[in-house]
Every structure is written in structure tokens, then in C-alpha cells.
C-alpha positions as CSV (number, residue, x, y, z in Angstrom):
1,M,-0.2,0.0,-0.2
2,P,1.6,3.3,-1.0
3,K,2.2,5.8,2.0
4,A,0.1,8.8,2.2
5,R,1.6,12.0,1.4
6,A,2.0,14.3,4.2
7,A,0.3,17.7,3.6
8,T,2.7,20.5,2.4
9,A,2.0,24.1,3.2
10,P,1.7,26.2,0.2
11,K,5.0,27.7,-1.1
12,A,5.6,31.4,0.0
13,L,6.1,33.8,-2.8
14,P,9.9,34.6,-4.0
15,P,10.9,37.8,-2.5
16,R,10.8,39.5,-5.8
17,A,7.5,38.3,-6.9
18,A,6.0,39.3,-3.4
19,R,7.8,42.7,-4.0
20,D,6.1,43.1,-7.5
21,R,2.7,41.9,-6.3
22,A,2.8,44.6,-3.4
23,A,3.7,47.2,-5.9
24,T,1.0,46.3,-8.3
25,E,-1.6,46.3,-5.6
26,A,-0.4,49.4,-4.7
27,R,-0.9,50.6,-8.2
28,I,-4.6,49.3,-8.2
29,L,-5.5,50.9,-5.0
30,A,-3.9,54.2,-6.2
31,A,-6.2,54.1,-9.3
32,V,-9.5,53.6,-7.2
33,G,-8.9,57.0,-6.0
34,E,-8.1,58.4,-9.2
35,V,-10.8,57.2,-11.1
36,L,-13.4,58.0,-8.4
37,A,-12.2,61.4,-8.3
38,R,-12.4,62.0,-12.1
39,D,-15.2,59.8,-13.0
40,G,-17.6,59.8,-9.6
41,F,-19.3,56.6,-8.8
42,G,-21.3,56.2,-11.8
43,G,-18.1,55.6,-13.9
44,I,-15.9,53.4,-11.8
45,G,-15.5,49.8,-12.9
46,V,-12.8,47.1,-12.9
47,N,-12.2,48.1,-16.5
48,A,-11.6,51.8,-15.8
49,I,-9.3,50.9,-12.6
50,A,-7.1,48.5,-14.5
51,K,-6.5,50.9,-17.2
52,Q,-5.8,53.6,-14.9
53,A,-3.1,51.3,-13.1
54,G,-1.9,50.0,-16.2
55,V,-2.4,46.4,-15.2
56,D,-4.7,43.5,-16.6
57,K,-7.9,43.6,-15.1
58,V,-7.5,39.6,-14.0
59,L,-5.2,40.9,-11.4
60,I,-7.8,43.0,-9.6
61,Y,-10.0,39.6,-9.5
62,R,-7.0,37.6,-8.3
63,Y,-5.8,40.2,-5.7
64,F,-8.9,41.7,-4.4
65,G,-12.0,39.6,-5.7
66,G,-13.8,42.0,-7.4
67,L,-15.0,45.7,-7.3
68,P,-17.0,45.9,-3.8
69,E,-13.8,43.9,-2.5
70,L,-11.5,46.3,-3.8
71,L,-13.4,49.3,-2.8
72,A,-13.6,48.0,0.9
73,T,-9.8,47.6,0.9
74,W,-9.2,50.9,-0.4
75,G,-11.4,52.4,2.2
76,Q,-9.5,50.6,4.9
77,S,-6.2,51.7,3.5
78,G,-5.9,55.1,4.8
79,Q,-5.5,56.7,1.3
80,F,-9.5,57.8,1.4
81,W,-10.1,58.3,5.0
82,P,-7.4,58.9,7.6
83,R,-7.0,55.8,9.9
84,V,-7.7,56.3,13.6
85,D,-4.1,55.9,14.4
86,E,-2.9,58.7,12.1
87,V,-5.5,61.0,13.6
88,I,-4.4,60.1,17.3
89,G,-0.8,60.6,16.4
90,G,0.3,56.9,15.9
91,D,1.0,56.4,19.8
92,P,-2.1,55.3,21.5
93,A,-0.7,55.2,24.9
94,A,0.6,58.5,24.8
95,F,-2.8,59.8,23.4
96,H,-4.8,58.2,26.3
97,A,-2.4,59.9,28.7
98,L,-3.4,63.4,27.4
99,P,-6.1,65.3,29.6
100,A,-9.7,64.6,27.9
101,A,-9.8,68.2,26.7
102,E,-6.4,68.1,25.1
103,R,-7.4,64.5,23.4
104,Y,-10.3,66.1,22.1
105,A,-8.7,69.0,20.6
106,R,-5.7,67.4,19.2
107,F,-7.9,64.6,17.4
108,M,-9.8,67.3,15.6
109,D,-6.5,69.1,14.8
110,N,-5.1,66.0,13.3
111,F,-8.4,65.0,11.8
112,I,-8.4,68.7,10.1
113,D,-4.7,68.3,8.7
114,S,-5.3,64.9,7.3
115,L,-8.3,65.8,5.4
116,R,-6.7,68.7,4.1
117,A,-3.6,66.6,3.0
118,R,-6.1,64.4,0.9
119,P,-7.5,66.5,-2.2
120,L,-8.6,63.4,-3.9
121,T,-10.8,62.7,-0.7
122,L,-12.7,65.9,-1.3
123,E,-13.4,65.1,-4.6
124,I,-14.8,61.6,-4.0
125,L,-17.0,63.3,-1.1
126,A,-18.4,65.8,-3.5
127,A,-19.1,62.9,-6.0
128,E,-20.6,61.0,-3.1
129,I,-23.1,63.5,-2.2
130,A,-24.4,63.3,-5.7
131,E,-24.4,59.7,-6.4
132,R,-26.1,57.0,-4.1
133,N,-25.3,53.4,-4.8
134,E,-23.9,50.2,-3.2
135,L,-20.5,51.4,-3.6
136,T,-21.0,54.4,-1.5
137,A,-22.8,52.1,0.9
138,I,-19.1,50.4,1.3
139,L,-17.5,53.6,2.1
140,E,-20.2,54.8,4.6
141,T,-19.8,51.4,6.4
142,E,-16.1,52.0,6.7
143,R,-16.6,55.2,8.0
144,E,-19.2,54.4,10.6
145,A,-16.7,51.8,12.0
146,W,-13.9,54.4,12.1
147,G,-16.3,56.9,13.9
148,R,-17.0,54.0,16.6
149,E,-13.3,53.5,17.0
150,A,-12.6,57.2,17.4
151,A,-15.5,57.7,19.9
152,R,-13.6,54.7,21.9
153,L,-10.3,56.4,21.8
154,L,-11.4,59.6,22.9
155,G,-13.3,58.3,25.8
156,D,-16.0,55.9,25.9
157,E,-17.0,56.8,29.5
158,D,-17.5,60.4,28.9
159,F,-19.6,59.8,25.7
160,A,-21.8,57.2,27.6
161,R,-22.2,59.6,30.6
162,R,-22.9,62.8,28.2
163,P,-24.5,61.7,25.0
164,E,-24.3,65.5,23.8
165,L,-20.8,64.7,23.4
166,L,-21.5,62.4,20.5
167,G,-23.8,65.0,18.8
168,L,-21.3,67.7,19.1
169,T,-18.4,65.7,17.7
170,N,-20.6,64.6,14.9
171,L,-21.4,68.4,14.3
172,L,-17.9,69.3,14.0
173,I,-16.6,66.5,12.0
174,A,-19.4,67.1,9.4
175,G,-18.4,71.0,9.5
176,V,-14.7,70.2,8.9
177,Q,-16.0,68.3,6.0
178,H,-18.6,70.9,4.7
179,L,-16.0,73.4,4.8
180,L,-13.2,71.6,3.3
181,L,-15.6,70.8,0.4
182,R,-16.8,74.4,0.1
183,S,-13.1,75.6,0.0
184,R,-12.8,73.9,-3.5
185,R,-14.9,76.6,-4.8
186,I,-14.7,79.5,-2.4
187,R,-12.1,81.1,-0.3
188,V,-14.1,83.0,2.5
189,F,-16.5,81.5,4.6
190,G,-18.1,83.5,7.7
191,D,-14.9,86.1,7.2
192,I,-12.5,82.9,7.5
193,D,-10.4,82.2,4.8
194,I,-10.7,78.5,4.6
195,R,-8.3,77.9,2.0
196,S,-5.5,79.1,4.3
197,D,-3.5,78.0,7.0
198,A,-4.1,81.1,9.1
199,G,-7.7,80.5,8.4
200,W,-7.6,76.9,9.8
201,R,-5.5,77.7,12.6
202,T,-8.5,80.2,13.9
203,L,-10.9,77.4,13.5
204,K,-8.7,75.0,15.5
205,A,-8.1,77.5,18.1
206,S,-12.1,77.8,18.5
207,V,-12.2,74.0,18.7
208,R,-9.5,73.8,21.6
209,T,-11.6,76.6,23.4
210,M,-14.9,74.6,23.3
211,A,-13.0,71.2,24.4
212,T,-11.5,73.2,27.5
213,S,-15.0,74.4,28.4
214,L,-16.6,70.9,27.7
215,F,-14.0,68.8,29.8
216,R,-13.6,71.5,32.5
């Protein structure tokens, strides 16, 4: 009777192949944002993304599974929406050690800077307002998960004890997005230059004053 063969683990990719795949995946993910910003949610598809990335569309299916899975991966990648660890400064322990008011103010400071550094995200947010479909829902789901994680890091106990904090935080985050979207077409809003660093420093100072009052 022939001996049963021992199960073997799948072979790892050679270093060069692994690097090539990683580079190709990065090109594909970058192409998602470029196509969305240019064509909106109505014009995005596997063919358009493959053409933008300069790859065969077969690779999109092989590496990601399909368009919904690719969009979900892109939403989690930090290219579209800043990851929570980026917004808290990359060091959760140091962030938690801060007083509550400073945590809140610093979170909003970094959130503003992160969105201002993502002009493609602003283009996509504008397209998202005009178009609603199953693809926009994928990105909404990612942002809702981001919001829950952000609330946990800002202080679950404070938010549980004072529900108004959640409403105020949502208003601030929505307000930042609205002003940045407006800044694509206009410069001044409420006598503040929303295209300038000085204008956003003024807004950040207002948030910091509010945070100090809220967590006194």
C-alpha cells in the first residue's frame, strides 16, 4: 500500500514576486481614488481601474476578489479616509495619557490636517453627495466603523455619560468636511479664509476653546 503523502504548506512567494505583487496592489489601490475623483461612483469599474493602473483586470480579481472587495480594501487603506491611529498621532498610550480636553482638541486638529492633505478625498466626497449606490454604502460602512473607534479612543465613559458629546463631535466632523468641500469653490466663509493655514488655525483654536469648556 503506498504511503500517504504528508500535507505540505503552500509555498511562499519569492521575495521578488512578493515585491512585484505589493507594488501592483499599491498601483491598483491608487488608481481607485484617481478614477473615483475623475469619474465619480457612476463611472468606476474594474476596466477603468485596470486601465488607470496599467494592469490586466485579471489581477484585480486575483488580488482583491472584485470591485466591492477592492473598494472596501481601498476604504481601509488610509488613502481615502485617515486611519484612527494617524489622527491620534500614532501612539495610543501617549494619546490616552493626555487630559480629556487635550485629547479632543488634538484629535480634531489632526483630523483637519489629514483631510486637508487628501485633495482626492474631497473630490470623492463631493461625488458621493451627488451619487448614491451600493459602492457609496461600502465607504459609509468604513467611516461608521472609524467613528466608533474614534469615540472609543476619545473616551467611551465620557460619551456614555454625556450623550451630547457624540452629537457635538458629529457636528464638528461634518462641519470640517463641509468647509473643506466649500473651499474647493470659495475662499471665504464667515469672514474666515478656509483655503489658508491661518484660517484653519483660527478654527482649530475655536475647537480647542470649546474642548476646554466641555471637559472642565
